[in-house]
TIRO-2110 file (N, C-alpha, C; in Angstrom, 1 decimal):
// TIRO-2110
22.4, 150.7, -49.7, N, 1, A
22.5, 152.2, -49.8, CA, 1, A
21.7, 152.9, -48.7, C, 1, A
20.5, 152.4, -48.4, N, 2, A
19.7, 153.1, -47.4, CA, 2, A
20.4, 153.0, -46.0, C, 2, A
21.0, 151.8, -45.7, N, 3, A
21.6, 151.6, -44.4, CA, 3, A
22.7, 152.6, -44.2, C, 3, A
23.5, 152.9, -45.2, N, 4, A
24.6, 153.9, -45.1, CA, 4, A
24.1, 155.3, -44.8, C, 4, A
23.1, 155.7, -45.5, N, 5, A
22.5, 157.1, -45.3, CA, 5, A
21.7, 157.1, -44.0, C, 5, A
21.2, 156.0, -43.5, N, 6, A
20.4, 156.0, -42.3, CA, 6, A
21.2, 156.4, -41.1, C, 6, A
22.5, 156.2, -41.1, N, 7, A
23.4, 156.5, -40.0, CA, 7, A
23.4, 158.0, -39.7, C, 7, A
23.2, 158.8, -40.8, N, 8, A
23.3, 160.2, -40.6, CA, 8, A
22.2, 160.8, -39.8, C, 8, A
21.1, 160.0, -39.6, N, 9, A
20.0, 160.5, -38.8, CA, 9, A
20.3, 160.5, -37.3, C, 9, A
21.4, 159.9, -36.9, N, 10, A
21.9, 159.9, -35.5, CA, 10, A
23.0, 160.8, -35.3, C, 10, A
23.4, 161.6, -36.3, N, 11, A
24.5, 162.5, -36.1, CA, 11, A
24.2, 163.6, -35.1, C, 11, A
25.2, 164.0, -34.3, N, 12, A
25.0, 165.1, -33.3, CA, 12, A
24.9, 166.4, -34.0, C, 12, A
24.3, 167.4, -33.4, N, 13, A
24.2, 168.7, -34.0, CA, 13, A
24.1, 169.8, -32.9, C, 13, A
24.5, 171.0, -33.3, N, 14, A
24.4, 172.1, -32.4, CA, 14, A
22.9, 172.6, -32.4, C, 14, A
22.3, 172.7, -31.2, N, 15, A
20.9, 173.1, -31.1, CA, 15, A
20.8, 174.6, -31.2, C, 15, A
21.0, 175.1, -32.4, N, 16, A
20.9, 176.6, -32.7, CA, 16, A
20.4, 176.7, -34.1, C, 16, A
19.3, 177.3, -34.3, N, 17, A
18.7, 177.5, -35.6, CA, 17, A
18.4, 178.9, -35.8, C, 17, A
18.5, 179.4, -37.1, N, 18, A
18.2, 180.7, -37.4, CA, 18, A
16.7, 180.9, -37.7, C, 18, A
16.1, 181.8, -37.2, N, 19, A
14.7, 182.1, -37.4, CA, 19, A
14.6, 183.0, -38.6, C, 19, A
14.0, 182.5, -39.7, N, 20, A
13.9, 183.2, -41.0, CA, 20, A
13.0, 184.4, -40.8, C, 20, A
13.5, 185.5, -41.4, N, 21, A
12.7, 186.7, -41.5, CA, 21, A
12.8, 187.6, -40.2, C, 21, A
13.5, 187.2, -39.2, N, 22, A
13.6, 188.0, -38.0, CA, 22, A
14.7, 189.1, -38.2, C, 22, A
14.4, 190.3, -37.8, N, 23, A
15.4, 191.4, -38.0, CA, 23, A
16.1, 191.7, -36.6, C, 23, A
15.4, 191.5, -35.5, N, 24, A
16.0, 191.8, -34.2, CA, 24, A
17.0, 190.7, -33.8, C, 24, A
18.3, 191.1, -33.6, N, 25, A
19.3, 190.2, -33.3, CA, 25, A
19.1, 189.4, -32.0, C, 25, A
18.3, 189.9, -31.1, N, 26, A
18.0, 189.2, -29.9, CA, 26, A
17.1, 188.0, -30.1, C, 26, A
16.4, 188.0, -31.2, N, 27, A
15.4, 186.9, -31.5, CA, 27, A
15.8, 186.2, -32.8, C, 27, A
17.0, 186.4, -33.3, N, 28, A
17.4, 185.8, -34.6, CA, 28, A
17.6, 184.3, -34.5, C, 28, A
18.1, 183.9, -33.4, N, 29, A
18.4, 182.4, -33.2, CA, 29, A
17.5, 181.8, -32.2, C, 29, A
17.1, 180.6, -32.5, N, 30, A
16.3, 179.8, -31.6, CA, 30, A
17.0, 178.5, -31.2, C, 30, A
16.7, 177.9, -30.2, N, 31, A
17.4, 176.7, -29.7, CA, 31, A
18.1, 177.0, -28.4, C, 31, A
18.6, 176.0, -27.8, N, 32, A
19.3, 176.1, -26.5, CA, 32, A
20.7, 176.7, -26.5, C, 32, A
21.3, 176.6, -27.7, N, 33, A
22.7, 176.9, -27.8, CA, 33, A
23.0, 178.5, -27.9, C, 33, A
24.0, 178.9, -27.2, N, 34, A
24.5, 180.3, -27.4, CA, 34, A
26.0, 180.3, -27.7, C, 34, A
26.5, 181.4, -28.2, N, 35, A
28.0, 181.4, -28.5, CA, 35, A
28.9, 181.0, -27.3, C, 35, A
28.5, 181.4, -26.1, N, 36, A
29.3, 181.1, -24.9, CA, 36, A
29.0, 179.7, -24.3, C, 36, A
27.8, 179.2, -24.6, N, 37, A
27.4, 177.9, -24.0, CA, 37, A
26.7, 177.1, -25.0, C, 37, A
27.5, 176.3, -25.8, N, 38, A
26.9, 175.5, -26.9, CA, 38, A
26.1, 174.3, -26.3, C, 38, A
25.0, 174.0, -26.9, N, 39, A
24.1, 172.9, -26.5, CA, 39, A
24.1, 171.9, -27.7, C, 39, A
24.5, 170.7, -27.4, N, 40, A
24.6, 169.7, -28.5, CA, 40, A
23.5, 168.7, -28.3, C, 40, A
22.8, 168.4, -29.4, N, 41, A
21.8, 167.3, -29.4, CA, 41, A
22.6, 166.0, -29.9, C, 41, A
22.4, 164.9, -29.3, N, 42, A
23.1, 163.7, -29.7, CA, 42, A
22.4, 162.5, -29.2, C, 42, A
22.7, 161.3, -29.8, N, 43, A
22.2, 160.0, -29.4, CA, 43, A
23.3, 159.3, -28.7, C, 43, A
23.1, 159.1, -27.4, N, 44, A
24.2, 158.5, -26.5, CA, 44, A
24.6, 157.1, -27.0, C, 44, A
23.8, 156.4, -27.6, N, 45, A
24.1, 155.0, -28.1, CA, 45, A
24.9, 155.1, -29.4, C, 45, A
24.7, 156.1, -30.2, N, 46, A
25.4, 156.2, -31.5, CA, 46, A
26.6, 157.1, -31.6, C, 46, A
26.8, 158.0, -30.6, N, 47, A
27.8, 159.0, -30.7, CA, 47, A
28.7, 158.9, -29.5, C, 47, A
30.0, 158.8, -29.7, N, 48, A
30.9, 158.9, -28.5, CA, 48, A
31.0, 160.3, -27.9, C, 48, A
31.3, 160.4, -26.6, N, 49, A
31.4, 161.7, -26.0, CA, 49, A
32.4, 162.5, -26.6, C, 49, A
33.5, 161.9, -27.0, N, 50, A
34.6, 162.7, -27.6, CA, 50, A
34.2, 163.5, -28.9, C, 50, A
33.3, 162.9, -29.7, N, 51, A
32.8, 163.6, -30.9, CA, 51, A
31.9, 164.7, -30.5, C, 51, A
31.1, 164.5, -29.5, N, 52, A
30.2, 165.6, -29.0, CA, 52, A
31.0, 166.7, -28.4, C, 52, A
32.0, 166.4, -27.6, N, 53, A
32.8, 167.5, -27.1, CA, 53, A
33.6, 168.3, -28.1, C, 53, A
34.1, 167.6, -29.2, N, 54, A
34.8, 168.3, -30.3, CA, 54, A
33.8, 169.2, -31.0, C, 54, A
32.6, 168.8, -31.2, N, 55, A
31.6, 169.6, -31.9, CA, 55, A
31.4, 170.9, -31.0, C, 55, A
31.3, 170.8, -29.7, N, 56, A
31.1, 172.0, -28.8, CA, 56, A
32.3, 172.8, -28.9, C, 56, A
33.5, 172.2, -28.8, N, 57, A
34.8, 173.0, -28.9, CA, 57, A
34.9, 173.8, -30.2, C, 57, A
34.5, 173.1, -31.3, N, 58, A
34.5, 173.8, -32.6, CA, 58, A
33.6, 175.0, -32.6, C, 58, A
32.4, 174.9, -32.0, N, 59, A
31.5, 175.9, -31.9, CA, 59, A
32.0, 177.1, -31.1, C, 59, A
32.7, 176.8, -30.0, N, 60, A
33.3, 177.9, -29.2, CA, 60, A
34.4, 178.6, -30.0, C, 60, A
35.2, 177.9, -30.7, N, 61, A
36.3, 178.5, -31.6, CA, 61, A
35.7, 179.3, -32.7, C, 61, A
34.6, 178.8, -33.3, N, 62, A
34.0, 179.6, -34.4, CA, 62, A
33.5, 180.9, -33.9, C, 62, A
33.0, 181.0, -32.7, N, 63, A
32.5, 182.3, -32.2, CA, 63, A
33.5, 183.1, -31.4, C, 63, A
34.7, 182.5, -31.2, N, 64, A
35.7, 183.2, -30.5, CA, 64, A
35.5, 183.3, -29.0, C, 64, A
34.7, 182.4, -28.4, N, 65, A
34.4, 182.4, -27.0, CA, 65, A
35.2, 181.5, -26.1, C, 65, A
36.1, 180.7, -26.8, N, 66, A
36.9, 179.8, -26.0, CA, 66, A
37.6, 178.8, -26.9, C, 66, A
38.5, 178.0, -26.3, N, 67, A
39.2, 176.9, -27.0, CA, 67, A
38.9, 175.5, -26.5, C, 67, A
38.3, 175.5, -25.3, N, 68, A
37.9, 174.2, -24.7, CA, 68, A
36.6, 174.4, -24.1, C, 68, A
36.0, 173.3, -23.6, N, 69, A
34.6, 173.3, -23.0, CA, 69, A
34.6, 172.5, -21.8, C, 69, A
33.6, 172.9, -20.9, N, 70, A
33.4, 172.2, -19.7, CA, 70, A
31.9, 171.8, -19.7, C, 70, A
31.6, 170.5, -19.5, N, 71, A
30.1, 170.1, -19.4, CA, 71, A
29.4, 170.7, -18.2, C, 71, A
28.2, 171.2, -18.5, N, 72, A
27.4, 171.8, -17.4, CA, 72, A
26.3, 170.9, -16.9, C, 72, A
25.5, 170.5, -17.9, N, 73, A
24.4, 169.6, -17.5, CA, 73, A
24.0, 168.8, -18.7, C, 73, A
23.2, 167.7, -18.5, N, 74, A
22.7, 166.9, -19.6, CA, 74, A
21.3, 166.6, -19.3, C, 74, A
20.5, 166.5, -20.4, N, 75, A
19.1, 166.2, -20.3, CA, 75, A
18.7, 165.1, -21.3, C, 75, A
17.7, 164.4, -21.0, N, 76, A
17.2, 163.4, -21.9, CA, 76, A
15.8, 163.7, -22.5, C, 76, A
15.6, 163.3, -23.7, N, 77, A
14.3, 163.4, -24.4, CA, 77, A
13.9, 164.9, -24.5, C, 77, A
14.9, 165.8, -24.8, N, 78, A
14.7, 167.2, -25.0, CA, 78, A
15.0, 167.7, -26.4, C, 78, A
15.6, 166.8, -27.3, N, 79, A
15.8, 167.1, -28.7, CA, 79, A
14.8, 166.3, -29.5, C, 79, A
15.3, 165.7, -30.6, N, 80, A
14.4, 164.9, -31.4, CA, 80, A
14.3, 163.5, -30.9, C, 80, A
13.4, 162.7, -31.6, N, 81, A
13.2, 161.3, -31.1, CA, 81, A
14.4, 160.5, -31.3, C, 81, A
15.1, 160.6, -32.5, N, 82, A
16.3, 159.7, -32.7, CA, 82, A
17.6, 160.3, -32.2, C, 82, A
17.6, 161.6, -31.8, N, 83, A
18.7, 162.2, -31.2, CA, 83, A
18.2, 162.9, -30.0, C, 83, A
17.9, 162.1, -28.9, N, 84, A
17.1, 162.6, -27.8, CA, 84, A
17.9, 163.4, -26.7, C, 84, A
19.2, 163.3, -26.6, N, 85, A
19.9, 163.9, -25.5, CA, 85, A
20.4, 165.3, -25.8, C, 85, A
20.4, 166.1, -24.8, N, 86, A
21.1, 167.5, -24.9, CA, 86, A
22.2, 167.4, -23.9, C, 86, A
23.3, 167.9, -24.3, N, 87, A
24.4, 168.2, -23.3, CA, 87, A
24.8, 169.6, -23.5, C, 87, A
24.9, 170.3, -22.4, N, 88, A
25.2, 171.7, -22.4, CA, 88, A
26.7, 171.9, -21.9, C, 88, A
27.4, 172.8, -22.6, N, 89, A
28.8, 173.0, -22.3, CA, 89, A
29.0, 174.5, -22.0, C, 89, A
30.1, 174.9, -21.4, N, 90, A
30.5, 176.3, -21.2, CA, 90, A
31.9, 176.4, -21.8, C, 90, A
32.0, 177.4, -22.7, N, 91, A
33.3, 177.7, -23.3, CA, 91, A
34.3, 178.2, -22.3, C, 91, A
35.5, 177.7, -22.4, N, 92, A
36.6, 178.2, -21.5, CA, 92, A
37.8, 178.5, -22.4, C, 92, A
38.6, 179.5, -21.9, N, 93, A
39.8, 179.9, -22.6, CA, 93, A
41.0, 179.2, -22.1, C, 93, A
END
């Protein structure tokens, strides 16, 4: 049972979190991701690029900023310990 649930700790995620209690929209979200340029945290050994790209495309569609993405840059050891990589995308129409 623990082995199955342990896989979820390697799942990619959009690096955008809401800051609780903030009223100013300019400071409402923290993290590297913006609606026009989603930043995805992922583990390169556990997640295929196609899954990471789809997550970024879904984020662009959700915000109405594009339907496809173009990778801009990638960094290592800038997210969490188990999901250490950042990949930055730009939304395109």
